C-alpha positions in Angstrom: 15.2 -10.6 11.8 13.1 -13.5 11.0 10.5 -12.6 8.3 7.1 -14.2 8.8 5.2 -14.8 5.6 1.5 -14.1 6.0 -1.1 -15.4 3.6 -2.5 -12.9 1.2 -5.9 -14.5 1.2 -8.4 -13.8 3.9 -8.4 -16.1 6.9 -11.2 -16.9 9.3 -10.2 -17.6 12.9 -12.6 -19.3 15.4 -13.6 -17.3 18.4 -12.1 -19.8 20.8 -8.6 -19.0 19.7 -8.9 -15.7 21.5 -8.4 -17.5 24.8 -10.0 -16.2 27.9 -11.4 -13.2 26.0 -13.9 -14.3 23.4 -13.9 -12.6 20.0 -17.3 -11.1 20.8 -15.8 -9.3 23.8 -13.0 -7.6 21.7 -13.2 -4.0 20.7 -10.6 -2.9 18.2 -10.0 0.7 16.9 -9.0 1.1 13.3 -7.4 4.5 12.3 -7.5 4.4 8.5 -5.7 7.0 6.3 -8.7 7.7 4.1 -9.9 6.5 0.8 -7.4 8.0 -1.6 -7.1 5.0 -3.8 -9.0 1.8 -4.8 -6.4 -0.2 -2.8 -7.1 1.8 0.3 -10.9 1.3 -0.1 -10.3 -2.5 -0.5 -8.2 -2.6 2.7 -11.0 -0.9 4.6 -13.6 -3.3 3.2 -11.6 -6.4 4.0 -10.7 -5.1 7.5 -14.4 -4.7 8.3 -15.2 -8.1 6.8 -12.4 -9.8 8.8 -13.6 -8.1 12.0 -17.2 -9.2 11.3 -16.2 -12.8 10.6 -14.4 -13.0 13.9 -17.1 -11.2 15.9 -14.9 -8.3 16.7 -16.4 -4.9 17.4 -14.4 -2.6 15.0 -14.4 1.1 15.7 -13.5 2.8 12.4 -12.1 6.3 12.0 -11.4 7.8 8.5 -8.5 10.4 8.9 -9.1 12.0 5.4 -5.3 11.9 4.8 -4.5 14.0 7.9 -2.2 12.8 10.6 -3.8 15.1 13.2 -7.1 13.3 12.6 -5.3 9.9 13.2 -3.8 11.1 16.4 -7.2 12.3 17.6 -8.7 9.0 16.7 -6.1 7.0 18.6 -6.6 9.1 21.7 -10.3 8.6 21.4 -9.8 4.8 21.1 -7.6 5.0 24.2 -10.3 6.9 26.1 -12.9 4.3 25.1 -10.7 1.5 26.5 -10.5 -0.6 23.3 -8.6 -3.9 23.4 -6.3 -3.0 20.5 -5.7 -0.5 17.8 -4.9 -0.9 14.1 -3.1 2.0 12.5 -2.4 2.6 8.8 -0.1 5.7 9.3 -0.4 8.5 6.7 3.2 9.5 7.3 6.2 7.8 9.0 7.1 10.4 11.6 5.4 12.1 14.6 3.9 9.1 16.3 6.1 8.7 19.4 3.9 10.6 21.9 0.5 9.1 21.0 2.0 5.6 20.7 3.5 6.0 24.1 0.0 7.0 25.4 -1.4 3.7 24.0 1.4 1.7 25.5 0.9 3.4 28.9 -2.8 2.3 28.6 -1.6 -1.2 27.8 -3.4 -1.2 24.5 -1.4 -3.0 21.8 -1.0 -1.1 18.4 -0.6 -3.0 15.1 0.6 -1.1 12.1 -1.1 -2.0 8.8 0.6 -1.7 5.3 2.9 1.1 6.4 5.6 1.6 9.0 6.6 4.5 11.4 9.9 6.0 12.5 9.3 5.3 16.2 10.8 3.0 18.8 9.7 -0.6 18.1 8.6 -1.2 21.7 5.8 1.3 21.1 3.9 -1.0 18.7 3.2 -4.7 18.8 4.0 -5.5 15.2 3.7 -4.2 11.6 1.9 -6.1 8.9 3.3 -4.8 5.6 4.8 -6.0 2.4 8.5 -5.4 1.6 8.0 -1.9 0.1 11.6 -1.6 -1.1 11.3 -5.0 -2.7 8.2 -3.8 -4.6 10.1 -0.9 -6.0 13.0 -3.2 -7.0 10.6 -5.5 -8.8 9.2 -2.6 -10.8 12.7 -1.3 -11.5 14.0 -4.7 -12.6 11.0 -5.2 -14.9 11.8 -1.9 -16.6 15.5 -2.8 -16.9 14.7 -6.1 -18.5 12.0 -4.7 -20.8 14.0 -1.9 -22.3 16.9 -4.3 -22.7 19.7 -1.7 -22.9 17.9 0.8 -25.1 18.0 4.5 -24.0 15.0 5.3 -21.8 14.0 8.5 -20.0 11.8 7.7 -17.0 9.3 9.9 -15.1 8.3 9.0 -11.6 5.0 9.6 -9.7 5.9 9.4 -6.0 3.4 8.7 -3.3 2.5 11.0 -0.4 5.6 12.9 0.8 6.9 11.5 4.0 4.9 8.2 3.8 6.9 4.9 4.2 5.6 3.6 0.8 6.8 6.7 -1.0 10.2 6.6 0.7 10.7 2.9 0.2 9.3 2.5 -3.2 11.6 5.2 -4.4 14.5 3.1 -3.2 13.5 0.7 -5.9 15.4 3.0 -8.2 18.4 1.1 -7.0 17.5 -1.5 -9.6 18.5 1.1 -12.2 21.9 1.6 -10.7 24.7 1.1 -13.2 22.2 1.2 -16.1 23.4 4.2 -18.1 20.6 3.8 -20.6 18.0 4.4 -18.0 17.6 7.9 -16.5 14.9 9.3 -14.2 14.4 12.8 -15.7 11.4 14.0 -13.6 10.0 12.9 -10.2 7.2 14.5 -8.2 4.5 13.4 -5.7 1.1 12.5 -6.9 -0.2 11.9 -3.4 -1.3 8.4 -4.3 -4.5 9.8 -6.0 -5.8 9.4 -9.6 -6.5 13.1 -9.9 -3.1 14.3 -8.8 -1.4 11.6 -10.9 -3.1 12.9 -14.0 -2.3 16.5 -13.1 1.4 15.8 -12.5 1.7 13.6 -15.6 0.3 16.5 -17.7 3.1 18.7 -16.4 5.7 16.0 -17.2 4.4 15.7 -20.7 4.5 19.5 -21.3 8.1 19.7 -20.0 9.3 16.8 -22.1 8.3 17.9 -25.6 4.7 16.7 -25.4 5.9 13.4 -24.0 8.2 12.6 -26.9 11.2 12.5 -24.6 9.6 10.1 -22.2 10.1 6.4 -22.5 8.5 5.1 -19.4 6.4 6.0 -16.3 7.1 4.5 -12.9 4.2 5.2 -10.5 4.2 4.4 -6.8 0.6 3.2 -7.0 -1.9 2.1 -9.7 -4.3 5.0 -9.1 -1.7 7.5 -10.0 -0.8 5.4 -13.0 -4.5 5.3 -14.2 -4.7 9.1 -13.9 -1.4 9.4 -15.8 -2.6 7.0 -18.5 -5.5 9.4 -19.2 -3.1 12.3 -19.5 -1.0 10.4 -21.9 -4.0 9.6 -24.1 -5.2 13.2 -24.0 -1.7 14.2 -25.2 -2.2 12.1 -28.3 0.2 9.3 -27.3 -0.4 5.6 -26.7 0.2 4.6 -23.1 1.7 1.1 -22.8 3.4 1.6 -26.2 4.7 5.1 -26.7 5.3 5.4 -22.9 5.7 2.2 -20.9 3.7 2.1 -17.6 4.7 0.2 -14.5 3.1 0.7 -11.1 2.4 -0.9 -7.8 -0.8 -2.3 -6.0 -2.5 -4.5 -8.5 -6.0 -2.9 -8.2 -8.7 -4.0 -10.7 -8.6 -0.9 -12.8 -4.9 -1.4 -13.7 -5.8 -4.8 -15.1 -8.4 -3.3 -17.3 -5.7 -0.9 -18.6 -3.4 -3.8 -19.1 -6.0 -5.7 -21.1 -6.4 -2.6 -23.3 -2.7 -2.5 -23.8 -2.4 0.8 -21.9 -0.4 -0.4 -18.9 2.4 -2.9 -18.9 3.1 -4.2 -15.4 2.0 -3.9 -11.8 3.4 -5.3 -8.5 0.8 -6.7 -6.2 0.2 -5.4 -2.7 -2.5 -7.4 -0.9 -5.2 -5.3 0.7 -5.8 -8.1 3.3 -3.5 -6.8 6.1 -6.2 -7.3 8.7 -6.3 -11.1 8.5 -2.7 -11.6 9.6 -3.1 -8.7 12.1 -6.0 -10.3 13.8 -4.2 -13.7 13.8 -1.3 -12.1 15.6 -3.5 -10.3 18.0 -5.4 -13.5 18.9 -2.1 -15.3 19.8 -0.8 -12.3 21.8 -4.0 -12.0 23.8 -4.1 -15.7 24.4 -0.6 -16.3 25.6 1.0 -12.9 25.9 3.9 -13.8 23.6 5.4 -10.9 21.6 5.3 -11.5 17.8 8.0 -10.6 15.3 8.1 -6.9 14.6 7.5 -7.4 10.9 4.8 -9.7 9.5 5.6 -9.7 5.8 3.0 -10.2 3.2 3.9 -11.5 -0.2 3.8 -9.7 -3.5 3.7 -10.7 -7.2 4.6 -9.1 -10.5 1.8 -9.1 -13.1 2.2 -8.2 -16.8 0.1 -8.2 -19.9 0.9 -11.9 -20.3 -1.1 -12.8 -17.1 -4.6 -12.7 -18.6 -5.4 -9.3 -17.1 -9.2 -9.6 -17.4 -9.2 -12.9 -15.5 -7.2 -11.3 -12.7 -9.5 -8.3 -12.9 -12.5 -10.5 -12.1 -10.6 -12.2 -9.2 -9.6 -8.8 -7.7 -13.2 -7.5 -7.9 -14.1 -10.1 -5.4 -11.6 -8.8 -2.8 -13.6 -5.7 -1.7 -12.4 -3.2 -4.3 
């Protein structure tokens, strides 16, 4: 499969590129998971901004982390006769029926930041990062940082059944063959700061107050930030006593890095809508099917990358 690299920065497309249908005539439904993290909130903000810049009428539906709410929203969009649907799926399975309904109504569906376990002909394309690669980057950073020293790792997983949780966990492959590194505890933190703190507290209690923990790998920054608070309350120094590596690159993790309380994060751009609207424009103009995966780029940040400078840059992206 040919991977299409999409720009992480926001893009503005002139209305004329939408061909016979002007941008002002387009109505697009957006079924968002919710607002469980700073990254999710930024994705929502940028999607709304991108729609406004292009003159698209965006119908927004917050699912509050429930798949049944997303299915209802999609059926509502179909009933309204929207021109297209953006879907950030809360979990990977259970979409076949409603996606078939959208296809039967000739409404293209574009997946944002997550994938689904459904026949590919049921959606137009998926705009996501390489989630497995993100996990591998985090794992490789840990391997390189501990440099052969014994290290017990605890893992905060994302929402059970979601494609980021499934694929970012595959990043553990970077630890394969490294006998010095061992994942001793792994549990979902639902991608939330509150749950991340709660689960980390249980990890700390189970591992001699945290003395047996060398590093934390969190599937997103919000869980890491919650865990950092738990580590501090346990009387330990996050970033030193317990290394912290996570994924997303939200502003708050850079504040933690600047304070020496987090060590590394792997960027996931919240601008999935820009590339999605670009693909939609081309599809509506000439009817050509795009690649099934529009891959966004990611980057590893560490404490050496001037965290507060990056923090200020990130704050301008809708967080």
